[in-house]
N, C-alpha and C positions, 0 to 999 in steps of 0.2 A: 492416425496420421504418423508419419516420420519426419525427421527434419531434411531439407534438402541442402546439401553442401555446395558452396559457391566454388568452382573451379579456378577462379581467378584470385583465391585468397589463399592464404597460408593453410596447409592440411590441419584440420581440427575436427575431432569426432566427438559425438555426445558421450556422456557417461555410459559404459557398456550395460549398467543396470537398468537402463530405458530401453532394452531390446524388447522387441515383441514376444509375447509368448505364442502368436499365432499372425503370420507364419512364423515358427520358432527362430528366434534369434535375429530377426531382421532389426537393423539399427537405424540405417539412414540411406538416402540416395543421393545421386550426384557425384561431385569431386572429380578427380581423374585418376588415371592409371600411371601416373608417373612415378619414377623411384621414390620421391620425396614423399608422395602420399602414400603408397605401399609400406614404406617403412615405418612411418608414424602408425599406419594401421596394424601391422604385424606386431610390433612392439606392444600393442595394447589388446593383442588377442583378437584382431578384427580382420576380416578377409573379404574380397569381392567374390561375387558369385551372381550371375545373371545370364539372361538368353539375348538373342540378336536384337530382339524387338523391343528390350527394355533399357532403362537407364542404368548407369552403375549402380548396383545394389551392394550395401556393405552388412555383414553378419557378425554376431557374436552369440553362437548357440550355447544354450545349457540344458542338460549337462554336455560337457565337451569330452570327446572321445580321444583318448592318447594310449599311445603305447610306451611305457616304461622300459628304458633298455635294460635296467636289472631284472626285469620279470617278464622278458620276451620270452614266448613258448614256441620251442621248435618241436614239432610233431615228430613221431617216428618215420612216416612217410618223407618229410622234408630233409631230416638227418640221411635217411638213406640216398636222397637225390644229391645231397651235399658230397656223400662218399663217392658216388659214382663218377664224380668230375666230369659230367658232360656239359656243364655250363660254368662260365666264370663272370664275376662282377667286374665292370669298369666304372670309372667315376669322372664325369664332366667331360666325357669324349664326344657325345652326340646329344648335346642339350636340345637344340632345334629338333633333331628328328624324334626325340622322346616325346617333347610336348606336341608335336603334330600328330604322332601316332595315338597319343592321348586323346587328341580331340576328334579322332575318328567316333562315329556314332557307334554305340554298342548295338548287339543284335535286337535287343529290347527296346532301342530308342530310334526315333526319327531325326533327331537333331543333338547337337552338343552345347554345352554351356562355355566350352573352351573356344569362343569366338576369336576371330582375326585381332581384334583389340587385345584381347587377353594374352595370344601368342606373342604378339610384338611387346607388349609390357613386360612379360616374363623373360624374354630373350634379352631384353634392357637390362633387368635386373641381374641375368646371368652375366651379362657383359660387364656389369659394374661390381660382380663379386658377391651378390647377395642372394643368388639362387644357384642351385645344384641339379645335377641329374646322376642318377645311377642306372647303369645298363647292364641288362643279362645278356650274354652272348654265348652261343653255341660253340662248338669244336671248330668250326670253320670261321669264328669271330663274327658271324652274323648276329644282328640285333634281334632278339626273340622276345624282350620285354624290358620294361624300365619304369621308373618313377622319377618324378621331378618335384621340386618345392623351393621354398625359401629356407635360407639356412642363416641363423641370427644366433650368436653367442653358441650355447650348447643344446638348441633347441632347433629340430628339423620340422618345418611346418610342411607337412607333405600336402601337396596340391592333387595330383592325380597319378594313375598307375595303369599299366596295360600289360598283358600277356599275350603271346602268338603261341605258347607252348604252356602246357600246365606248370603252375607254380613259379612261373619266372619272376612275377612281381613280389611273390613271398621270399624268393631268394634275395632280391634287392631289399627288402624291409629286413631281412636277418642280417644283411651286411651293414645297413645303416645303424641297427641297434647295437650290433657288436665290434663296430670299427673303432669305438673308443672316443670319438668326437662328440657324441650327443648324450643327453641324459633322458631325452625324451623325444618322441615323434608325435607331433600333433596330427591327429587323423580328421579332426573336425567332427564328422558324422560316422555313426556306428554302421557296420555290416557284418554278416556272419564271416566272411573272409577275414576280417580284421579281429573278430573275436576269438577265432581259432588261433591267433597268433598272441592273444593274452590283453587284447585291447579293452580297456575299462572306461566307464563314463565318470567324470568328476565334476565338481561343481564348478561354477565360473570363477569363484573366488579363489578357490584351490588352484585352478589353472593360471589365474593371474598371478598368484603367489609363485608358481614355476617361472613365470615371465619375470618377476622382480629378482630371482635368484640367478636366472641361468641366460637371460639376454642381456 
């Protein structure tokens, strides 16, 4: 059993050490997706993730997948793509479009976890200055990929990304890692895509140590 959070009370989460091992990292349910709830959550390394037919579910997985700006790995093919100057990165110009593109089901999925409630919540976070988008654009300035997430202190909490052309989201992550504003990108869960860029898994306590230092 996991605790039920009362949405009518001030945001308060259980100790992250109480997160379940199976499903990995599930901590609590309930609450709401307002800015105050989301800010309290992210500052403790907790994030929401749920489907349309579920209550709001809150997670704190361990190990935690992160990209450290100082060890970001750029492959030869990605460097070659940068030198070609076919694409460029913009910041916070198309947040709503990026999140809605990320919400489109992938080829291997029939549905998305970025439901309308999540879209509205993160657009509110963006308007309040707590969320950002990074957009990959082609030579005609058309959007071909992007990343969105929460930005607190010197940590970027990546939520989702998409690509319409090969490596578009990798170019966005490279920009985030190298722009000088962030020490760490929180990736939440590992993928081969992220591992190719140098993503590693760290313990929950080490991740929360980064939160104490940089948020």
